[in-house]
N, C-alpha and C positions, 0 to 999 in steps of 0.2 A: 525434229530436234531431239538429240540424245542428252541425257543428264547423267551426272555422276551417280553411281548406284548407291553410295553411302549417304546421299542427301535425301531428306524427306520432302517430297514434292507436293506442291499445291497447284492444281490446274483450275483456271477460271476462264470464263468467257469474256471476250471484249465487246460482244454485241449479241444480244439474244436473237435478233433477226438474222444476223450473219451466221450464227451457229445453227439455229433451228431450221433454216430454210436455204442454206447454201447448197449448191448442186454437186459438191464434192465433199469428200471426207476432210474434216478440218482437224489439224493437230494443234491444240491450244498451248500457248507458251505463257508461263507465268512465273512469278518469283519463286525461289526455292528456299525452304527453311532448313537450316542445319540441324543435325541431331541434338546438338548441345542446347538448342533453343526450345526444346520440348517443354510443354507446360503441364502441370498437374494441379493447378489451383487458379482461382479467380481472384481479382483484386476487390471487386465490390459485389458482383452478382450473387443472388441466392436463387435456389430452385423455386419455381412458381407454377401454378396451374389454376384454371378456373375453379373458383371456390366450391368445394364439395363434390367435384366431379373427377377426382384423380384416379378413381377405381372403375370408372365407367368404360364399358367396352366400345371400341371402335369410334372414339370421339376425336374429330379433327379440329385443331385449333390453329389459327393464324396469328402470329405475333409480328408487329411492325415497330420500327424505330426510325424517326426522321432526324437527320443531322446535317449540319453545314459542312462543307468541305474542310477537312482538318489541315493544319499547317504541315504536320508530319504524316508519314505513311501510317495507314490505319489497318487494323485487323479486327475480325470478329471471332470471339472464342465461344464455343458451344459445347454443352453436354446435354443429353436428353434421354428421356424414356418415352417412346421406344425408337421411333425413326423420324428423321427430319429431312427436308429439302430447303435450301436457302437461296435467296435471290437478292441481287443488288440492282435497284432501279429497274426491276422487272426482268433482269437478265439472270439466267441460271448461274449459280456460284458453286454449289457443291451439295453433297448429301452425306449422311452419316447416322449415328456415330460408328466408329470401330467398336466391336462388341467386347464387353467385359463380363466377369463372373457375376453371380447374384450379389447385389449390394455394392457393386463397383461399376463406375462409369468412366469411360475414356473421354478425354477433353480434346476436341478438335480446334484448330485455328486456321482461319481462312484470310489471307491478305485481301484487302479491298483495293484492287488495281487502280492506279492513278488514271488509267485510260477510261475507267468506268465512273469514277467519282466526279460529280457535278457540283455546282454551287449549292444545290439542295439535293439531298439524297434520301433514299428509303431502303432500309434492309427489311426483308420479309422472310419469316421462317415459318414453314408449314410443318406441323408436328402431328403425328398420329399417336394417340394413346390407345393402344390395342387392348391391354389388360386381359389377354387370354394366353393360355399355355400353348407353346409351340416349340418346334426344334430350331426355329430361326431367330425369334426375338423373345426375350424373357417376359414372363408375366409379373410385372412390377408396376407399382403406382406411377402414373404419368407425371412428368415435369419437364420444364425447359429451364436451363440455366445458361444465360448468354450475356455477353457484354462486348461493346465496341470500344476498342482501345487505340489511342494515338499517342505514341511515346509513353509517358507515364500518366496521361490523362484518360480517364474513363468517360467516354462521351455518352453512353447509354448502358444501362444494366438492368436486368430483371430484378424486381423486388426492391428498387431504390427510387429516389425522387425522379431520376431520369429513366423511368421505367419504359418497357415496351408496352404497346397497346395490344390487347388480345381480343380475338373474335372467334366465335364458334362458326366453323365452316359447314353449315348445315346443307349446302348444296351437295356435299358428299354424303350419300345415304348411309345411315348408321346401322340400321338393322338389315344386314345383308349376310349371305352365307359365307362360310369360310372358303378360302381359295383351295386349301388342301388340309389334310390331317396335320401336316408338318408346318404349315404357314398360317398366318391369321386371315384376314377377310379379303374378299374380292373388292374391286372398285366399281362403283355405280354412281353416276353423277346426274343431277338435275340442274342444268345451268341456264342462266339468263346471260345476256350479252355483257352485263356489267359484273357478273359474279366474281371474276378474277381481278377486278380493278383494285382491290385492297393491296395487291402486290406492288402496284406502281403509284400509290398515293392518290387514287381516284376518289370520287365522292364517297363519303363514309356511309354506305348503305346498310352495313351490318352493325348491329348494336354492340359496342364494346362491352366486355364482361369484366366483372371484378375477379381478380386473381388473388389467391392467398399463398403465403409462403409454405413450402413443403419442407419436410425434415431434411436436414443436411445430408449429403451423400458422400461416399468415398470416391475420390477422383483418382484416375490413373492417367499417365501419359499415353498418348495414342501409339507411339513407337513405330507403327507401320506406315508405309508411304501412303499418300493420298491417291485416289483412283484416277484413271484416264476417262475423259468424257467426250471422246471423239463423236462426231455426229455422222452417222452412216445413212446413206440413202439407198433405196432399192436400185438394183441394176436392171430389173425386169418387172413388167406387169405380167405375172405368170399365167393368170387365168381370169375369166369373168364369166358371169352367168346369172341364172335366176333360181329362185327358190319359192316354195310354198310354206306357209306357217300353219300351226295347229293341226298337223297331221297326226293320225292315231299312232300310238306307240304301244306295243304289246306289254313291255315292262320297262319303266323308266330306270335308268342307271342313277343310283343315289349313293354318292360316296359316303364313306364312314364319317367324314367331317360334317355331313348334313344330318345323318340319322343317329349318330352316337353322341349328340350334344347332351351333356349331363355333368355329373360331378368330376369325371375323369377327363373330359374334353369340354372346354368352355366355348361359348358362342351363343348365338340366338337359335332357338329351335325353329323348325320349319314354319310352324303356325305364326311365329312372330315376324317373319321376314316380310319386308316391303316388296321385294321382288325375288324371284328364284330363277336366275338366268339358266342354270343347268337344266331345269325342267323345260323351260321355254325353247332352248336351243336344240334339245333332242327331238322336238316336234317339228323342227325345220327339215324339209326334204328338198334337196337340190334337184331341180327338174331339167336344168340345162347348164352345162359347163363347157366353156370354149377355152381351149389352150391358147392364150394370147401370145406369149413369148414376144412381147413388144418391149423394146428398150424403154426404160422409164426415163422420161425427160422432164419430170417435175411439173408437167402440165396438170390441169384439173380434169377430173373425171366426174361426169354427172351420173348420179345413181338415184333411182326411184324405188319406191316400196317393192320389196321382193327381188332386188338386184344386189349383186356383190361384185367385188373385185379383189383379187389376191396379188400381193406384191412379194417379190423375191429379193431378199437381202444378199443373196449369193453365198453367204456363210452363216452358220448357226451362231448367233450372237446373243449377248445379254445386255439389257439396258432398259431405257424408258422410251416406249413407242410414242410418237407424236404425229400430229397432222393438222392441217387447216380444214375447217368445214364452214361452208357458207350455205345458208338456207333461207328461203323467202317464206317458208311456213315451218311450223313445228315439225321436228324430225326426231326419230328414235333410231339410234345406230348401235350396233355391236362391233367391237374390234375383237376378233378371235385370232389365235396364233398357235403355231406349233413348230417343232424342229424339222419335221418332214411332212410330206404330203401323203395322204392315203386316198387312192382312187382319184388322184389329181385334185383333192380337196383338203381343207384343214379340218382335222378332227380335234375339237377343243378339249376333249376328255381322254385322249389317248394316254396321257401320262398320269392319269388318276388325279388330275387337277381340274379346276374350272378356269381354263385359259380363255377368259373373256372379260372385257371391260364394257360396261353399259353407259350410254350417253343419251340423255333426254335434253333436247335443245330447243329453246324458243327461237323465233326468227332472228337472224343476225349472223355475224361473222365470229368465228372462234379459232383460237390457236390452243390446241390441247396437247398436254403431255401427261403420261401416267405418273402417279406418285411412287409406286413400287417398281422395282426392276423385274423384268420377265425375260425368258429365253425363247428365241425364235429364229428361224430362217424365213418363215412365211407369215405374213400379216394379212388377214382377211377383213375387209370392211363390208358390213352387211347393213342394209337399210330396212328396218322393220316397219317404219311408217314415214310418210312424207317423202320429200325428195331434197337432195342437196348436191353440192359440188365439193369434192374432196381434192386436196392438193398438198404438196410439200410433205409427203410421207417421209418419216425418218425414224431412226433409233438412236437415242443418245446413249452411247456405250457406258457400261460400268465395268471397268476392267483394271487389272494391275498394270500400271504403266512401266514398272521397272523390268518387266519381262521382255521388253523390246530391245534391250541393249545387247543381248547375246546374239550370236549369228552362227549359222551352219550352211554349208554348201558342199556339193559333191557332184560327180558326173551322173550318178543315178538320181534322176529328178523325182522318181517315186519316193525315194528316201527323204528328199528335201520336202516333198509334199506332206509326208507323214510327220516329219519334224515340226513343220509349221502347224499342222493340226494339233500336235501335242502342245506347242506353245500357246495356241489359241485356247485350248482346253484349260491350260494352267492359268492364263491371265484372267479368265472369267471365274475361276474357282478359287482364286487366292487374292481377294481384295483386302480382307482383314483377318480371315480365318482360312484354313484349308477345308474347303467345303466338299461335300460329296457331289452335289450338282448345284448349278445356279438357278434352277427352275423349281422343281417340285418341293425342295426342302431348304436349300441354302443353309445347311447345317454343318457344324464342325465335327464330322465323324472321325472317330479313331479307326485305325487300320487303313482307311483311305489316306489319312495324314502321314502314315509311315512311308508311303510311296511318294506322295506329293512333296513332302519336305525335302527329299533328295533333289527334286527338280528345282525347288525354290533356290537352293544354293547355286545350282548350275546357271539358272537364268537371271537371277538378281544379284548374286554375290553376297547376300546377307541372310541371316536367320531371324529377322525381326518378327515375321508372322509366327514362326515356330516358337519363339520366346513368348509371344502373347498367348499362344495356345497352352503352353505349360504353365504360365502364370495364371491363366484362367482356372486351370484344374487345381493349382496350388492354393489359391486364396480362400475359398469357402471353408468354413469350419466343418461342414458336412453337406451331403447331397440328399435332398428330400426324396422320399418315395422309394428309394432303392436300399438294399441291405447295407448295414454298416460295413465299411471296408471296401465295398464295391465302387467302381468308378462309372460315371454315366457313359453310355455308348457314344453319345455325341454331346458336345457342350460348347458354349453356353446354351442350354436347352432345358425345358421342363419335361419331367417324366411322371406325370400324375398317375399314369396307369401302372406304374411300377415295373415297366419292361426294362431289362438291361441285357447286354450281351457280355457274358463273362470272357469270351475270347477277345473282345475288343479291349478290355482292360489289360489283357496280356500283351497285345500289340503295343499298347501305351508304354509298357516297360521296355520292350525291345526297341521302340523308337527312341526312348530316353537315352539309351546308350549311344545311338548314332547322333543324337542331338549334341551330346557332350563332345563327341569327336568332331562335329562340325563347328561348335561354338566355343569350346573351352569354358563353358559356363558351369563351373563347379558349384557355384552358389545355388543355382536352380536344382542341381542334382541333390545337394544336401537338404535343401528346403523341402524336397519331395520325399525324403527318406521316410518320414512318419507315414505318409500316404501309401508308399510302396509296401512298407512292412505290414500295415493294416490289411492291404490286399492279400499278401501271402498268408496272413492269419485267417482271412476269410476262406481262402482255398483249402487250407489245412483240414478244415472240418469235412471236406469231401474226399479226402484221401482214403483209399481202401487198404486192405491188408497187404497189397502189393506196392503201395505207395503211389498208385495212379488215381487221378481224379475220376470219381464215379458219381453218376446221377447229378451232374451239375444242373442247378436251377437256371431259370431265365431262358433267354433265346440263345441256345447254343448254335453258333453260326460258324461254318467252315467256309463255304462259298455258295453262290447261286447255282447249284447243280444238285444232282442226286445225293451228294455228300451231306446235304442238310437233312436228309431223311434217315441218316445212320448215326445220329449223335448220342444215342443212349444205348446201354447204360454207361459203358466205358467207351468214349470216343478217342481213338488213337491219334488222329491229327491234333485234337485239342491238347492231348498230353504231350505230343511232340513240341508244340508251342510252349506248353508249361515248362518243359525241360529247358527251353531257351530262356524263359523268364528267370528261372532259378540260376542259370549261368550268369545272366546279366546282373542280378542282385548280388550274387556272390562276388562278382568282379568289381562292381561299382562301389560296394560298401564294405569290401574287405572281409568277407565271411566265407572262408573256404569250406565250411561244413555245408553251406547251401549249394556251393558248386559240386561238392561230392554227392549231394542228393540229386542234382541234375543228372549226373552220370548214372546213378542207379535207376532213375526213371527211364533213361534211354535204353539201358540194358533190358529192363523189364518189358518195354514196348517191343523191342526186337524179338525177345523170346516168345511173346504172346501173339504179335500181330503178323509177323512175316511167315508166309506159308511155303517158302522155298521158291516162289515165283514172283508174287506180289505181296504188298502189305494190305491187310484187311482193315476196314474202317472202324469196326466196333465189336464189342462183346456185350452180351446181355446176361443178366443174373437169372438163373432158373434153379428153383429149389435150393437156393443158397449158394449155388456154384456158378462161377463166371464161365460162360461158354462163348467162344469166339464164333462170330457169324461168318458167312461167306460173302458179305458185302464188300465190294472193291470199287474204288474210284480212282480216276487219274490223279486228282488233286492230292489224294492221300500219299501217292508215290512221291509227288513233288515235295510235300511236307517232310517226308522221311529224308530225302536228299538235302533239302534246303536247311533243315535244322540239325543236320550232322549225325543222324543215326547210321547212315550208310554213305558210301561214296563209290565212284566208278572203280576204285581199287579194291574195295572190300566186296562189292557186289557187281562185278562186270556184266553179268548176263542181264540183270535188271536194268542197268544203265544203257546197255545196248538196245534193249527193247524200247525204253523211253526215248532214247535219242533217235533211233531209226524209224520207229513204227508209230510214234505218237506225233502230236503237233497239228497244225492247221489242215493238213491233208487227211486227217482221220475221218472226216465226214464221208469222203469218197472211198476210203480203203481202211476199214476198221477191222483189224485182225483180232481184236480182243473185245468183242461186244459185251462181255460180262464185266468189263472194267468201265464204269460209267464215265462219260466224257467230262472234261473240265470246262469251265466257263471263263470268261475274261477275268472276273474278280473272284478269287485271286490266282487261280490255277495257271492260266496262261502267262501271267506275269512272273510267277515263280519258275515256270519252265524257262522263260527267257533268261532269268537270273542264273539258272543252272547251266544253260548253254554258254553263258558268259564266264561263269566260274571255271568251267572245265575246257574253255578255249575253243569251242565250236562256233567261231564267229561267222564264218561263211554261211553256216546253216542258220544262225541267228538272223543274219541279214535277210536271207530268203524268207524266214518266218515272219519277220516284221512286215513284209509286204503281204504275206498270206493272212495275217491277223488283222491288219489295220488299213491297208490301202483302200479297200472298199468304203470304209468309214470316212477316210479323208476325202474321197471323191464325192460322197453323198452329202456330207454336212460340213466338212472342213473342221470337224471336231472328232474326238474319240469317245466311245460309248461305254455304258455301264455293263452291257452284255454283248454277246457276239451277234445278236440280232437287235433290230430297232424297235422292240416292243416296250422299252423303258427309256431311261434318260439317254440321250445321244450326246451328252456333254458331261463327263464325269471326271472329277479332279484326279483320282488315282491314275487314270489312264494317261495323264501327261508324263508318267514315268518313262514312257517311250523316248522322250527327249534325253533323259539320263542315259538310257541304253545307247542311243546314237552317239552321244559325246564319248562315252566310255569305251564302247566296243567298235564303232565304225570309224570315228575320228581317231580313237585310241588314246584319249587324254584322261588322265586321272590327276587330281591336284591335292597334295598334302599342304593345306593352308597353314598348318601350325609350323611345320619345318620348312615351308616354302620350297617344296620340291614338285616339279611338274614332270610326270612320267608320260612319255609318248611311246605307245606300243604299235609298231608297224607290222601289218599282216598282209597277206596276199588276198585281196578282196575283189579282184577283177574290176578295179576302177582306176582311172588314170589320175584322178586328183580328189582331194578332200580337204576342206578347211573349216575352221571354226574360231569363234571369239567367245571367251568365257570370262565373266567378271570375277575379280577377286577384290579384296579390300583396297589394295594398292593400285589398281588399274585394270587393264584388260590383258588376258592371256590370249595371244593370237598365234595359231599354229596352222600351217598348211603343208601337206605332203603331196608330192607329184611323182608318178612312175614315168621315167623317161629313159629310153635306151637301155633297159635292163637294170636301171638303178632307181633308187628312191631319193629324191631331193627333198630336204626338210627346210622350211623357212619358218622362222618364229620371231615374235616380238613380245617380250615378257617384261613385267615390271621389275624395277631394280630390287635386288635382294632375293629374287627367285632363281632357281637352278633348273634347267631342263635336262632330263636324262632320256635317252632314246634306247628302246629295247627293240631290236630288229628281229622279227620272226619271219621275214620274207626270204625269198631265194635271191634277193637282190642285195646290192651293197648300198647302205645308207650314206648319203653325202650331205653334210651340213652346208 
């Protein structure tokens, strides 16, 4: 089912069993809430939490309310710190919240489907109070604020006479290690067969606890759409085998999130931990692995101590893994997972995370689903003790459902595959923020967002996530732990260690200009003026006698390549970006003197950095004099072109080298070994932008395949780097979809003046088509090469005008 892209969607299940254990992917259909019905306040509810425990680390609390079937349609409204999952009569309903700035909390609303509501009903909300600093969820006191509403009648509300009942969920081990430096804790459970009965109104085995009202909080509308929760089943049982435990390890890998717990990174130190799965799992040695390649049919698999089975989801996905486990004796199981296989096995720590969930189960039958979302193509079930039968393996997706309404097709099916990998990457990295990755961090990083925001408009037709992003940066009075005037490198996040990336604050400003062009949101631009001017004032103190930034503090970041080794004392790519920032500020806020300063910075860089053949990355201060080094990187050349220092017209020999002798084939034929190669983020993407800007579209088409086809083939998503040693699902990489629409289909849309430009080129393809959402409907365009002519078919919303620019050797026919 497809929905109107301007509506805010709520997706709920109609049956937990049907969703969790169906043999196919289920697309759930639910009522839709219009934007005008967004909420930012409660009628009765107040924030509550178990008394005196609101600052306790990794405390899980279950809240329930029982109610009779209401006469009118009902909804539940929820705000929480930090993360929640919600169930109706035991059926999964949703998760949240959408993230806000420090001290601000977004209000979710979930309709209680009539198909689910019985004569007697129970809503259950599972809430994690993490209370640790991270890049994913903020370190703020825990609370739940929730109410069930039918018409104007409040059926139940926290902190009132019709309160929710609260229980401490102590089957969820509290003193466990962090999942990663960037995210809070792992999940480890000690379950009895009735541990989860509280969600369905079973016998009250857990002692209810007294809750106290918490300080009132600032509430925000959610604004962004609600996620998609399709249930995906494996297509294959990829492998099975045996392992030994407690094998000697020369040196245990201990992530910084385990060994650096202290004032700057909160958590439980290793001596306090009830279990340390990362240590235990490293002592596991696979002794036999058999490639199964057996089609998964949802049947049960019996596993004994020392046995495992690996399941393949076919695509790298993000969500909540789940399964059925039956055991006639006590059993201990680990679920480990990753985006790729290494040596035909799952490496739980490849990504620098503890990709493991622990389960200790008494005899009985269990239906388990994780609380937190994780990213995986492969899920490994390992039995550490006892024996059991596992079945109904699945992943409940957590993804942006608005990204499904766009479409692309063409004769070149490799391009279609790359487009779908880009879409898949976007939908997992754009649920409420533009995240860097949905796995290791789930953080709203700047610079990544510059690229992902373009795709958001292409695939969803709106800027709601980007609006939330800028609102989150605009709201706080200040940002703790980083210098005054500087912006956090990712947000909402905690940066207790004081680390910041000055370059990312610059990308924030460059993105703001594009956001204004996309949204016409002048109010946001004006509200951010004070923050932007404070940023410029911060940078001014590092301007040297030439007007260039020198000895920038913090983590000066150009890209993941040798370029990051040449960032001091004067880094020319950073100054190229700084010139772009000055131009944007001068334009947005009507300050021509700042624009003139940008021109001076560009001239100075050109004088100092260009050696007649290539741009040099940096200069160092020696005996008081600035000396240009010989360090040269590919990405530096792209910065110079992208930010307007030079062009093919002004420097044709440089452009000829970049155009003809760089790119994805450089690994095999590197004519300039002293010019260090670029990486995916951000050099290769800037290269594609330059090929587009200067009309080399046939080459761009070929390089898309060279850069990305192997990623799409291996994981169905696009990666952080050119190799699979880090995240294989990174939000910025979805920018490829923007390239495909703009350069291959040839469509650009001016949504303000309602002009659709279609540029036709000779691309050695017989046909290409696409559907792109705009506020008023769908822009549908198809071109076909036939008998020496190009035929154009279009279906565009009322009020839009299509203009065709024919750059082919054919005659365009409408």
